[in-house]
PyMOL Python script that loads the backbone (N, CA, C, O; Angstrom):
from pymol import cmd

cmd.read_pdbstr("""\
ATOM      1  N   MET A   1     144.093 112.222 112.498  1.00  0.00           N
ATOM      2  CA  MET A   1     142.640 111.982 112.688  1.00  0.00           C
ATOM      3  C   MET A   1     142.376 110.984 111.528  1.00  0.00           C
ATOM      4  O   MET A   1     142.918 110.984 110.423  1.00  0.00           O
ATOM      5  N   ASP A   2     141.373 110.082 112.034  1.00  0.00           N
ATOM      6  CA  ASP A   2     140.720 109.103 111.339  1.00  0.00           C
ATOM      7  C   ASP A   2     139.843 109.655 110.105  1.00  0.00           C
ATOM      8  O   ASP A   2     139.404 110.802 110.193  1.00  0.00           O
ATOM      9  N   GLU A   3     139.601 108.971 109.085  1.00  0.00           N
ATOM     10  CA  GLU A   3     138.762 109.356 108.103  1.00  0.00           C
ATOM     11  C   GLU A   3     137.420 109.126 108.619  1.00  0.00           C
ATOM     12  O   GLU A   3     137.216 108.278 109.487  1.00  0.00           O
ATOM     13  N   HIS A   4     136.396 109.923 108.067  1.00  0.00           N
ATOM     14  CA  HIS A   4     134.996 109.810 108.458  1.00  0.00           C
ATOM     15  C   HIS A   4     134.468 108.462 107.841  1.00  0.00           C
ATOM     16  O   HIS A   4     134.833 108.089 106.726  1.00  0.00           O
ATOM     17  N   PRO A   5     133.642 107.793 108.577  1.00  0.00           N
ATOM     18  CA  PRO A   5     133.173 106.505 108.016  1.00  0.00           C
ATOM     19  C   PRO A   5     132.425 106.543 106.635  1.00  0.00           C
ATOM     20  O   PRO A   5     132.321 105.543 105.925  1.00  0.00           O
ATOM     21  N   ILE A   6     131.923 107.749 106.315  1.00  0.00           N
ATOM     22  CA  ILE A   6     131.279 107.936 104.983  1.00  0.00           C
ATOM     23  C   ILE A   6     132.392 108.000 103.876  1.00  0.00           C
ATOM     24  O   ILE A   6     132.275 107.470 102.772  1.00  0.00           O
ATOM     25  N   VAL A   7     133.413 108.664 104.276  1.00  0.00           N
ATOM     26  CA  VAL A   7     134.540 108.753 103.350  1.00  0.00           C
ATOM     27  C   VAL A   7     135.058 107.365 103.063  1.00  0.00           C
ATOM     28  O   VAL A   7     135.233 106.998 101.901  1.00  0.00           O
ATOM     29  N   THR A   8     135.314 106.564 104.128  1.00  0.00           N
ATOM     30  CA  THR A   8     135.883 105.234 104.116  1.00  0.00           C
ATOM     31  C   THR A   8     134.776 104.296 103.252  1.00  0.00           C
ATOM     32  O   THR A   8     135.175 103.499 102.404  1.00  0.00           O
ATOM     33  N   LEU A   9     133.572 104.444 103.508  1.00  0.00           N
ATOM     34  CA  LEU A   9     132.563 103.593 102.678  1.00  0.00           C
ATOM     35  C   LEU A   9     132.619 104.101 101.163  1.00  0.00           C
ATOM     36  O   LEU A   9     132.628 103.309 100.221  1.00  0.00           O
ATOM     37  N   THR A  10     132.656 105.433 101.013  1.00  0.00           N
ATOM     38  CA  THR A  10     132.745 105.875  99.592  1.00  0.00           C
ATOM     39  C   THR A  10     133.981 105.169  98.858  1.00  0.00           C
ATOM     40  O   THR A  10     133.879 104.662  97.741  1.00  0.00           O
ATOM     41  N   HIS A  11     135.038 105.190  99.532  1.00  0.00           N
ATOM     42  CA  HIS A  11     136.257 104.649  98.785  1.00  0.00           C
ATOM     43  C   HIS A  11     136.136 103.083  98.616  1.00  0.00           C
ATOM     44  O   HIS A  11     136.580 102.521  97.615  1.00  0.00           O
ATOM     45  N   ARG A  12     135.535 102.433  99.605  1.00  0.00           N
ATOM     46  CA  ARG A  12     135.242 101.064  99.420  1.00  0.00           C
ATOM     47  C   ARG A  12     134.208 100.547  98.300  1.00  0.00           C
ATOM     48  O   ARG A  12     134.255  99.468  97.710  1.00  0.00           O
ATOM     49  N   VAL A  13     133.259 101.581  98.150  1.00  0.00           N
ATOM     50  CA  VAL A  13     132.288 101.346  97.017  1.00  0.00           C
ATOM     51  C   VAL A  13     133.022 101.487  95.824  1.00  0.00           C
ATOM     52  O   VAL A  13     132.801 100.716  94.890  1.00  0.00           O
ATOM     53  N   MET A  14     133.972 102.485  95.728  1.00  0.00           N
ATOM     54  CA  MET A  14     134.728 102.718  94.517  1.00  0.00           C
ATOM     55  C   MET A  14     135.548 101.536  94.204  1.00  0.00           C
ATOM     56  O   MET A  14     135.544 101.165  93.031  1.00  0.00           O
ATOM     57  N   VAL A  15     136.234 100.899  95.045  1.00  0.00           N
ATOM     58  CA  VAL A  15     136.926  99.772  94.898  1.00  0.00           C
ATOM     59  C   VAL A  15     136.141  98.582  94.479  1.00  0.00           C
ATOM     60  O   VAL A  15     136.456  97.941  93.476  1.00  0.00           O
ATOM     61  N   ALA A  16     135.105  98.270  95.241  1.00  0.00           N
ATOM     62  CA  ALA A  16     134.303  97.138  94.937  1.00  0.00           C
ATOM     63  C   ALA A  16     133.489  97.207  93.612  1.00  0.00           C
ATOM     64  O   ALA A  16     133.193  96.183  92.995  1.00  0.00           O
ATOM     65  N   THR A  17     133.137  98.459  93.199  1.00  0.00           N
ATOM     66  CA  THR A  17     132.195  98.519  92.037  1.00  0.00           C
ATOM     67  C   THR A  17     132.954  99.065  90.691  1.00  0.00           C
ATOM     68  O   THR A  17     132.557  98.841  89.547  1.00  0.00           O
ATOM     69  N   GLY A  18     134.010  99.752  91.005  1.00  0.00           N
ATOM     70  CA  GLY A  18     134.757 100.427  89.974  1.00  0.00           C
ATOM     71  C   GLY A  18     134.088 101.734  89.422  1.00  0.00           C
ATOM     72  O   GLY A  18     134.405 102.274  88.362  1.00  0.00           O
ATOM     73  N   LEU A  19     133.112 102.170  90.297  1.00  0.00           N
ATOM     74  CA  LEU A  19     132.485 103.500  90.233  1.00  0.00           C
ATOM     75  C   LEU A  19     133.396 104.643  90.397  1.00  0.00           C
ATOM     76  O   LEU A  19     134.241 104.634  91.292  1.00  0.00           O
ATOM     77  N   GLU A  20     133.269 105.652  89.559  1.00  0.00           N
ATOM     78  CA  GLU A  20     134.039 106.937  89.599  1.00  0.00           C
ATOM     79  C   GLU A  20     133.520 107.550  91.071  1.00  0.00           C
ATOM     80  O   GLU A  20     132.509 107.135  91.637  1.00  0.00           O
ATOM     81  N   GLN A  21     134.379 108.600  91.588  1.00  0.00           N
ATOM     82  CA  GLN A  21     134.181 108.982  92.911  1.00  0.00           C
ATOM     83  C   GLN A  21     132.724 109.784  93.049  1.00  0.00           C
ATOM     84  O   GLN A  21     132.024 109.709  94.059  1.00  0.00           O
ATOM     85  N   THR A  22     132.397 110.541  91.898  1.00  0.00           N
ATOM     86  CA  THR A  22     131.070 111.136  92.083  1.00  0.00           C
ATOM     87  C   THR A  22     130.038 110.264  92.094  1.00  0.00           C
ATOM     88  O   THR A  22     129.069 110.559  92.793  1.00  0.00           O
ATOM     89  N   ALA A  23     130.024 109.099  91.382  1.00  0.00           N
ATOM     90  CA  ALA A  23     128.943 108.103  91.282  1.00  0.00           C
ATOM     91  C   ALA A  23     128.907 107.442  92.658  1.00  0.00           C
ATOM     92  O   ALA A  23     127.827 107.281  93.227  1.00  0.00           O
ATOM     93  N   ALA A  24     130.071 107.051  93.212  1.00  0.00           N
ATOM     94  CA  ALA A  24     130.066 106.371  94.446  1.00  0.00           C
ATOM     95  C   ALA A  24     129.472 107.365  95.575  1.00  0.00           C
ATOM     96  O   ALA A  24     128.691 106.956  96.434  1.00  0.00           O
ATOM     97  N   GLU A  25     129.860 108.551  95.508  1.00  0.00           N
ATOM     98  CA  GLU A  25     129.436 109.634  96.559  1.00  0.00           C
ATOM     99  C   GLU A  25     127.794 109.527  96.478  1.00  0.00           C
ATOM    100  O   GLU A  25     127.087 109.335  97.467  1.00  0.00           O
ATOM    101  N   GLN A  26     127.363 109.668  95.278  1.00  0.00           N
ATOM    102  CA  GLN A  26     125.988 109.914  95.142  1.00  0.00           C
ATOM    103  C   GLN A  26     125.244 108.457  95.637  1.00  0.00           C
ATOM    104  O   GLN A  26     124.216 108.531  96.309  1.00  0.00           O
ATOM    105  N   LEU A  27     125.715 107.372  95.336  1.00  0.00           N
ATOM    106  CA  LEU A  27     125.178 106.220  95.836  1.00  0.00           C
ATOM    107  C   LEU A  27     125.165 106.148  97.429  1.00  0.00           C
ATOM    108  O   LEU A  27     124.160 105.825  98.063  1.00  0.00           O
ATOM    109  N   VAL A  28     126.313 106.461  97.973  1.00  0.00           N
ATOM    110  CA  VAL A  28     126.496 106.437  99.432  1.00  0.00           C
ATOM    111  C   VAL A  28     125.609 107.519 100.076  1.00  0.00           C
ATOM    112  O   VAL A  28     125.102 107.313 101.179  1.00  0.00           O
ATOM    113  N   ARG A  29     125.420 108.642  99.420  1.00  0.00           N
ATOM    114  CA  ARG A  29     124.538 109.640  99.858  1.00  0.00           C
ATOM    115  C   ARG A  29     122.993 109.210  99.938  1.00  0.00           C
ATOM    116  O   ARG A  29     122.264 109.394 100.913  1.00  0.00           O
ATOM    117  N   GLN A  30     122.656 108.636  98.795  1.00  0.00           N
ATOM    118  CA  GLN A  30     121.283 108.041  98.631  1.00  0.00           C
ATOM    119  C   GLN A  30     120.959 106.997  99.817  1.00  0.00           C
ATOM    120  O   GLN A  30     119.912 106.996 100.464  1.00  0.00           O
ATOM    121  N   VAL A  31     122.025 106.122  99.988  1.00  0.00           N
ATOM    122  CA  VAL A  31     121.694 105.097 101.023  1.00  0.00           C
ATOM    123  C   VAL A  31     121.711 105.728 102.417  1.00  0.00           C
ATOM    124  O   VAL A  31     120.943 105.285 103.271  1.00  0.00           O
ATOM    125  N   TRP A  32     122.516 106.703 102.687  1.00  0.00           N
ATOM    126  CA  TRP A  32     122.649 107.467 103.957  1.00  0.00           C
ATOM    127  C   TRP A  32     121.303 108.080 104.179  1.00  0.00           C
ATOM    128  O   TRP A  32     120.692 107.813 105.214  1.00  0.00           O
ATOM    129  N   GLU A  33     120.786 108.902 103.257  1.00  0.00           N
ATOM    130  CA  GLU A  33     119.631 109.566 103.359  1.00  0.00           C
ATOM    131  C   GLU A  33     118.459 108.690 103.580  1.00  0.00           C
ATOM    132  O   GLU A  33     117.573 109.052 104.353  1.00  0.00           O
ATOM    133  N   ALA A  34     118.400 107.601 102.973  1.00  0.00           N
ATOM    134  CA  ALA A  34     117.334 106.545 103.148  1.00  0.00           C
ATOM    135  C   ALA A  34     117.375 105.992 104.508  1.00  0.00           C
ATOM    136  O   ALA A  34     116.333 105.755 105.120  1.00  0.00           O
ATOM    137  N   GLY A  35     118.568 105.772 105.013  1.00  0.00           N
ATOM    138  CA  GLY A  35     118.643 105.332 106.457  1.00  0.00           C
ATOM    139  C   GLY A  35     118.316 106.280 107.386  1.00  0.00           C
ATOM    140  O   GLY A  35     117.715 105.915 108.396  1.00  0.00           O
ATOM    141  N   VAL A  36     118.637 107.581 107.212  1.00  0.00           N
ATOM    142  CA  VAL A  36     118.200 108.690 108.082  1.00  0.00           C
ATOM    143  C   VAL A  36     116.651 108.749 108.151  1.00  0.00           C
ATOM    144  O   VAL A  36     116.015 108.796 109.204  1.00  0.00           O
ATOM    145  N   ALA A  37     116.122 108.743 106.910  1.00  0.00           N
ATOM    146  CA  ALA A  37     114.679 108.915 106.923  1.00  0.00           C
ATOM    147  C   ALA A  37     113.954 107.713 107.634  1.00  0.00           C
ATOM    148  O   ALA A  37     112.992 107.905 108.378  1.00  0.00           O
ATOM    149  N   GLU A  38     114.477 106.436 107.363  1.00  0.00           N
ATOM    150  CA  GLU A  38     113.950 105.246 108.048  1.00  0.00           C
ATOM    151  C   GLU A  38     114.017 105.509 109.700  1.00  0.00           C
ATOM    152  O   GLU A  38     113.099 105.299 110.492  1.00  0.00           O
ATOM    153  N   GLY A  39     115.264 105.992 109.987  1.00  0.00           N
ATOM    154  CA  GLY A  39     115.441 106.092 111.453  1.00  0.00           C
ATOM    155  C   GLY A  39     114.521 107.107 112.070  1.00  0.00           C
ATOM    156  O   GLY A  39     114.022 106.866 113.169  1.00  0.00           O
ATOM    157  N   ALA A  40     114.281 108.161 111.471  1.00  0.00           N
ATOM    158  CA  ALA A  40     113.470 109.319 111.829  1.00  0.00           C
ATOM    159  C   ALA A  40     111.977 108.734 111.853  1.00  0.00           C
ATOM    160  O   ALA A  40     111.237 109.007 112.798  1.00  0.00           O
ATOM    161  N   ARG A  41     111.595 108.003 110.897  1.00  0.00           N
ATOM    162  CA  ARG A  41     110.212 107.399 110.907  1.00  0.00           C
ATOM    163  C   ARG A  41     109.998 106.529 112.107  1.00  0.00           C
ATOM    164  O   ARG A  41     109.039 106.654 112.869  1.00  0.00           O
ATOM    165  N   ARG A  42     110.951 105.640 112.226  1.00  0.00           N
ATOM    166  CA  ARG A  42     110.860 104.601 113.384  1.00  0.00           C
ATOM    167  C   ARG A  42     110.923 105.406 114.701  1.00  0.00           C
ATOM    168  O   ARG A  42     110.183 105.058 115.622  1.00  0.00           O
ATOM    169  N   MET A  43     111.750 106.451 114.854  1.00  0.00           N
ATOM    170  CA  MET A  43     111.773 107.155 116.117  1.00  0.00           C
ATOM    171  C   MET A  43     110.432 107.873 116.370  1.00  0.00           C
ATOM    172  O   MET A  43     109.946 107.824 117.500  1.00  0.00           O
ATOM    173  N   ALA A  44     109.808 108.540 115.370  1.00  0.00           N
ATOM    174  CA  ALA A  44     108.504 109.072 115.451  1.00  0.00           C
ATOM    175  C   ALA A  44     107.529 108.100 115.847  1.00  0.00           C
ATOM    176  O   ALA A  44     106.733 108.321 116.759  1.00  0.00           O
ATOM    177  N   ALA A  45     107.564 106.995 115.173  1.00  0.00           N
ATOM    178  CA  ALA A  45     106.562 105.837 115.648  1.00  0.00           C
ATOM    179  C   ALA A  45     106.715 105.428 117.109  1.00  0.00           C
ATOM    180  O   ALA A  45     105.708 105.297 117.805  1.00  0.00           O
ATOM    181  N   ASP A  46     107.852 105.238 117.566  1.00  0.00           N
ATOM    182  CA  ASP A  46     108.281 104.881 118.913  1.00  0.00           C
ATOM    183  C   ASP A  46     107.782 106.021 119.823  1.00  0.00           C
ATOM    184  O   ASP A  46     107.162 105.716 120.842  1.00  0.00           O
ATOM    185  N   LEU A  47     108.003 107.271 119.531  1.00  0.00           N
ATOM    186  CA  LEU A  47     107.692 108.383 120.427  1.00  0.00           C
ATOM    187  C   LEU A  47     106.158 108.313 120.522  1.00  0.00           C
ATOM    188  O   LEU A  47     105.645 108.286 121.640  1.00  0.00           O
ATOM    189  N   ALA A  48     105.397 108.283 119.416  1.00  0.00           N
ATOM    190  CA  ALA A  48     103.912 108.215 119.362  1.00  0.00           C
ATOM    191  C   ALA A  48     103.438 107.064 120.207  1.00  0.00           C
ATOM    192  O   ALA A  48     102.458 107.201 120.939  1.00  0.00           O
ATOM    193  N   ALA A  49     104.152 105.852 120.121  1.00  0.00           N
ATOM    194  CA  ALA A  49     103.585 104.790 120.932  1.00  0.00           C
ATOM    195  C   ALA A  49     103.794 104.989 122.443  1.00  0.00           C
ATOM    196  O   ALA A  49     102.993 104.533 123.259  1.00  0.00           O
ATOM    197  N   ALA A  50     104.946 105.718 122.813  1.00  0.00           N
ATOM    198  CA  ALA A  50     105.274 105.989 124.165  1.00  0.00           C
ATOM    199  C   ALA A  50     104.189 106.957 124.699  1.00  0.00           C
ATOM    200  O   ALA A  50     103.676 106.781 125.804  1.00  0.00           O
ATOM    201  N   HIS A  51     103.869 107.941 123.919  1.00  0.00           N
ATOM    202  CA  HIS A  51     102.774 108.911 124.356  1.00  0.00           C
ATOM    203  C   HIS A  51     101.558 108.153 124.624  1.00  0.00           C
ATOM    204  O   HIS A  51     100.925 108.272 125.674  1.00  0.00           O
ATOM    205  N   ARG A  52     101.227 107.357 123.651  1.00  0.00           N
ATOM    206  CA  ARG A  52      99.925 106.601 123.828  1.00  0.00           C
ATOM    207  C   ARG A  52      99.876 105.733 125.154  1.00  0.00           C
ATOM    208  O   ARG A  52      98.878 105.647 125.870  1.00  0.00           O
ATOM    209  N   GLU A  53     101.056 105.119 125.381  1.00  0.00           N
ATOM    210  CA  GLU A  53     101.142 104.277 126.737  1.00  0.00           C
ATOM    211  C   GLU A  53     101.183 105.240 127.817  1.00  0.00           C
ATOM    212  O   GLU A  53     100.547 104.952 128.830  1.00  0.00           O
ATOM    213  N   ILE A  54     101.828 106.347 127.779  1.00  0.00           N
ATOM    214  CA  ILE A  54     101.715 107.288 129.004  1.00  0.00           C
ATOM    215  C   ILE A  54     100.297 107.680 129.220  1.00  0.00           C
ATOM    216  O   ILE A  54      99.893 107.702 130.383  1.00  0.00           O
ATOM    217  N   ALA A  55      99.493 107.990 128.253  1.00  0.00           N
ATOM    218  CA  ALA A  55      98.164 108.411 128.229  1.00  0.00           C
ATOM    219  C   ALA A  55      97.285 107.231 128.860  1.00  0.00           C
ATOM    220  O   ALA A  55      96.439 107.468 129.723  1.00  0.00           O
ATOM    221  N   GLU A  56      97.522 106.040 128.409  1.00  0.00           N
ATOM    222  CA  GLU A  56      96.831 104.874 128.933  1.00  0.00           C
ATOM    223  C   GLU A  56      97.245 104.719 130.469  1.00  0.00           C
ATOM    224  O   GLU A  56      96.382 104.501 131.320  1.00  0.00           O
ATOM    225  N   LEU A  57      98.415 104.824 130.746  1.00  0.00           N
ATOM    226  CA  LEU A  57      98.763 104.662 132.272  1.00  0.00           C
ATOM    227  C   LEU A  57      98.165 105.739 133.106  1.00  0.00           C
ATOM    228  O   LEU A  57      97.772 105.475 134.242  1.00  0.00           O
ATOM    229  N   ARG A  58      98.067 107.023 132.573  1.00  0.00           N
ATOM    230  CA  ARG A  58      97.513 108.059 133.339  1.00  0.00           C
ATOM    231  C   ARG A  58      95.968 107.796 133.647  1.00  0.00           C
ATOM    232  O   ARG A  58      95.437 107.989 134.741  1.00  0.00           O
ATOM    233  N   VAL A  59      95.337 107.322 132.497  1.00  0.00           N
ATOM    234  CA  VAL A  59      93.995 106.948 132.742  1.00  0.00           C
ATOM    235  C   VAL A  59      93.812 105.761 133.777  1.00  0.00           C
ATOM    236  O   VAL A  59      92.946 105.733 134.651  1.00  0.00           O
ATOM    237  N   GLU A  60      94.713 104.840 133.552  1.00  0.00           N
ATOM    238  CA  GLU A  60      94.557 103.607 134.568  1.00  0.00           C
ATOM    239  C   GLU A  60      94.901 104.221 136.072  1.00  0.00           C
ATOM    240  O   GLU A  60      94.265 103.807 137.041  1.00  0.00           O
ATOM    241  N   ALA A  61      95.701 104.998 136.188  1.00  0.00           N
ATOM    242  CA  ALA A  61      96.074 105.710 137.429  1.00  0.00           C
ATOM    243  C   ALA A  61      95.184 106.735 137.894  1.00  0.00           C
ATOM    244  O   ALA A  61      95.331 107.319 138.967  1.00  0.00           O
ATOM    245  N   ASP A  62      94.179 106.964 137.002  1.00  0.00           N
ATOM    246  CA  ASP A  62      93.275 108.127 137.269  1.00  0.00           C
ATOM    247  C   ASP A  62      93.947 109.418 137.487  1.00  0.00           C
ATOM    248  O   ASP A  62      93.510 110.115 138.401  1.00  0.00           O
ATOM    249  N   LEU A  63      95.020 109.879 136.736  1.00  0.00           N
ATOM    250  CA  LEU A  63      95.620 111.072 136.870  1.00  0.00           C
ATOM    251  C   LEU A  63      95.091 112.213 136.052  1.00  0.00           C
ATOM    252  O   LEU A  63      95.417 113.382 136.257  1.00  0.00           O
ATOM    253  N   ASP A  64      94.212 111.799 135.065  1.00  0.00           N
ATOM    254  CA  ASP A  64      93.775 112.806 134.158  1.00  0.00           C
ATOM    255  C   ASP A  64      92.222 113.202 134.532  1.00  0.00           C
ATOM    256  O   ASP A  64      91.628 114.059 133.877  1.00  0.00           O
TER     257      ASP A  64
END
""", "prot")
cmd.dss("prot")
cmd.show_as("cartoon", "prot")
cmd.util.cbc("prot")
cmd.orient("prot")
């Protein structure tokens, strides 16, 4: 079985920076969590925009 991408990234960070495993894991975890938070924010914004568009289309189609 292949290594999980996060494990691979952690190892690469350790090699590139000379950080110990614990510090590299912490850095990768912080970046991962920031990315997940940004992705969730964007998804929520996209979903809200889609709901607004649906509401506008319903009004235009006189469905409400």
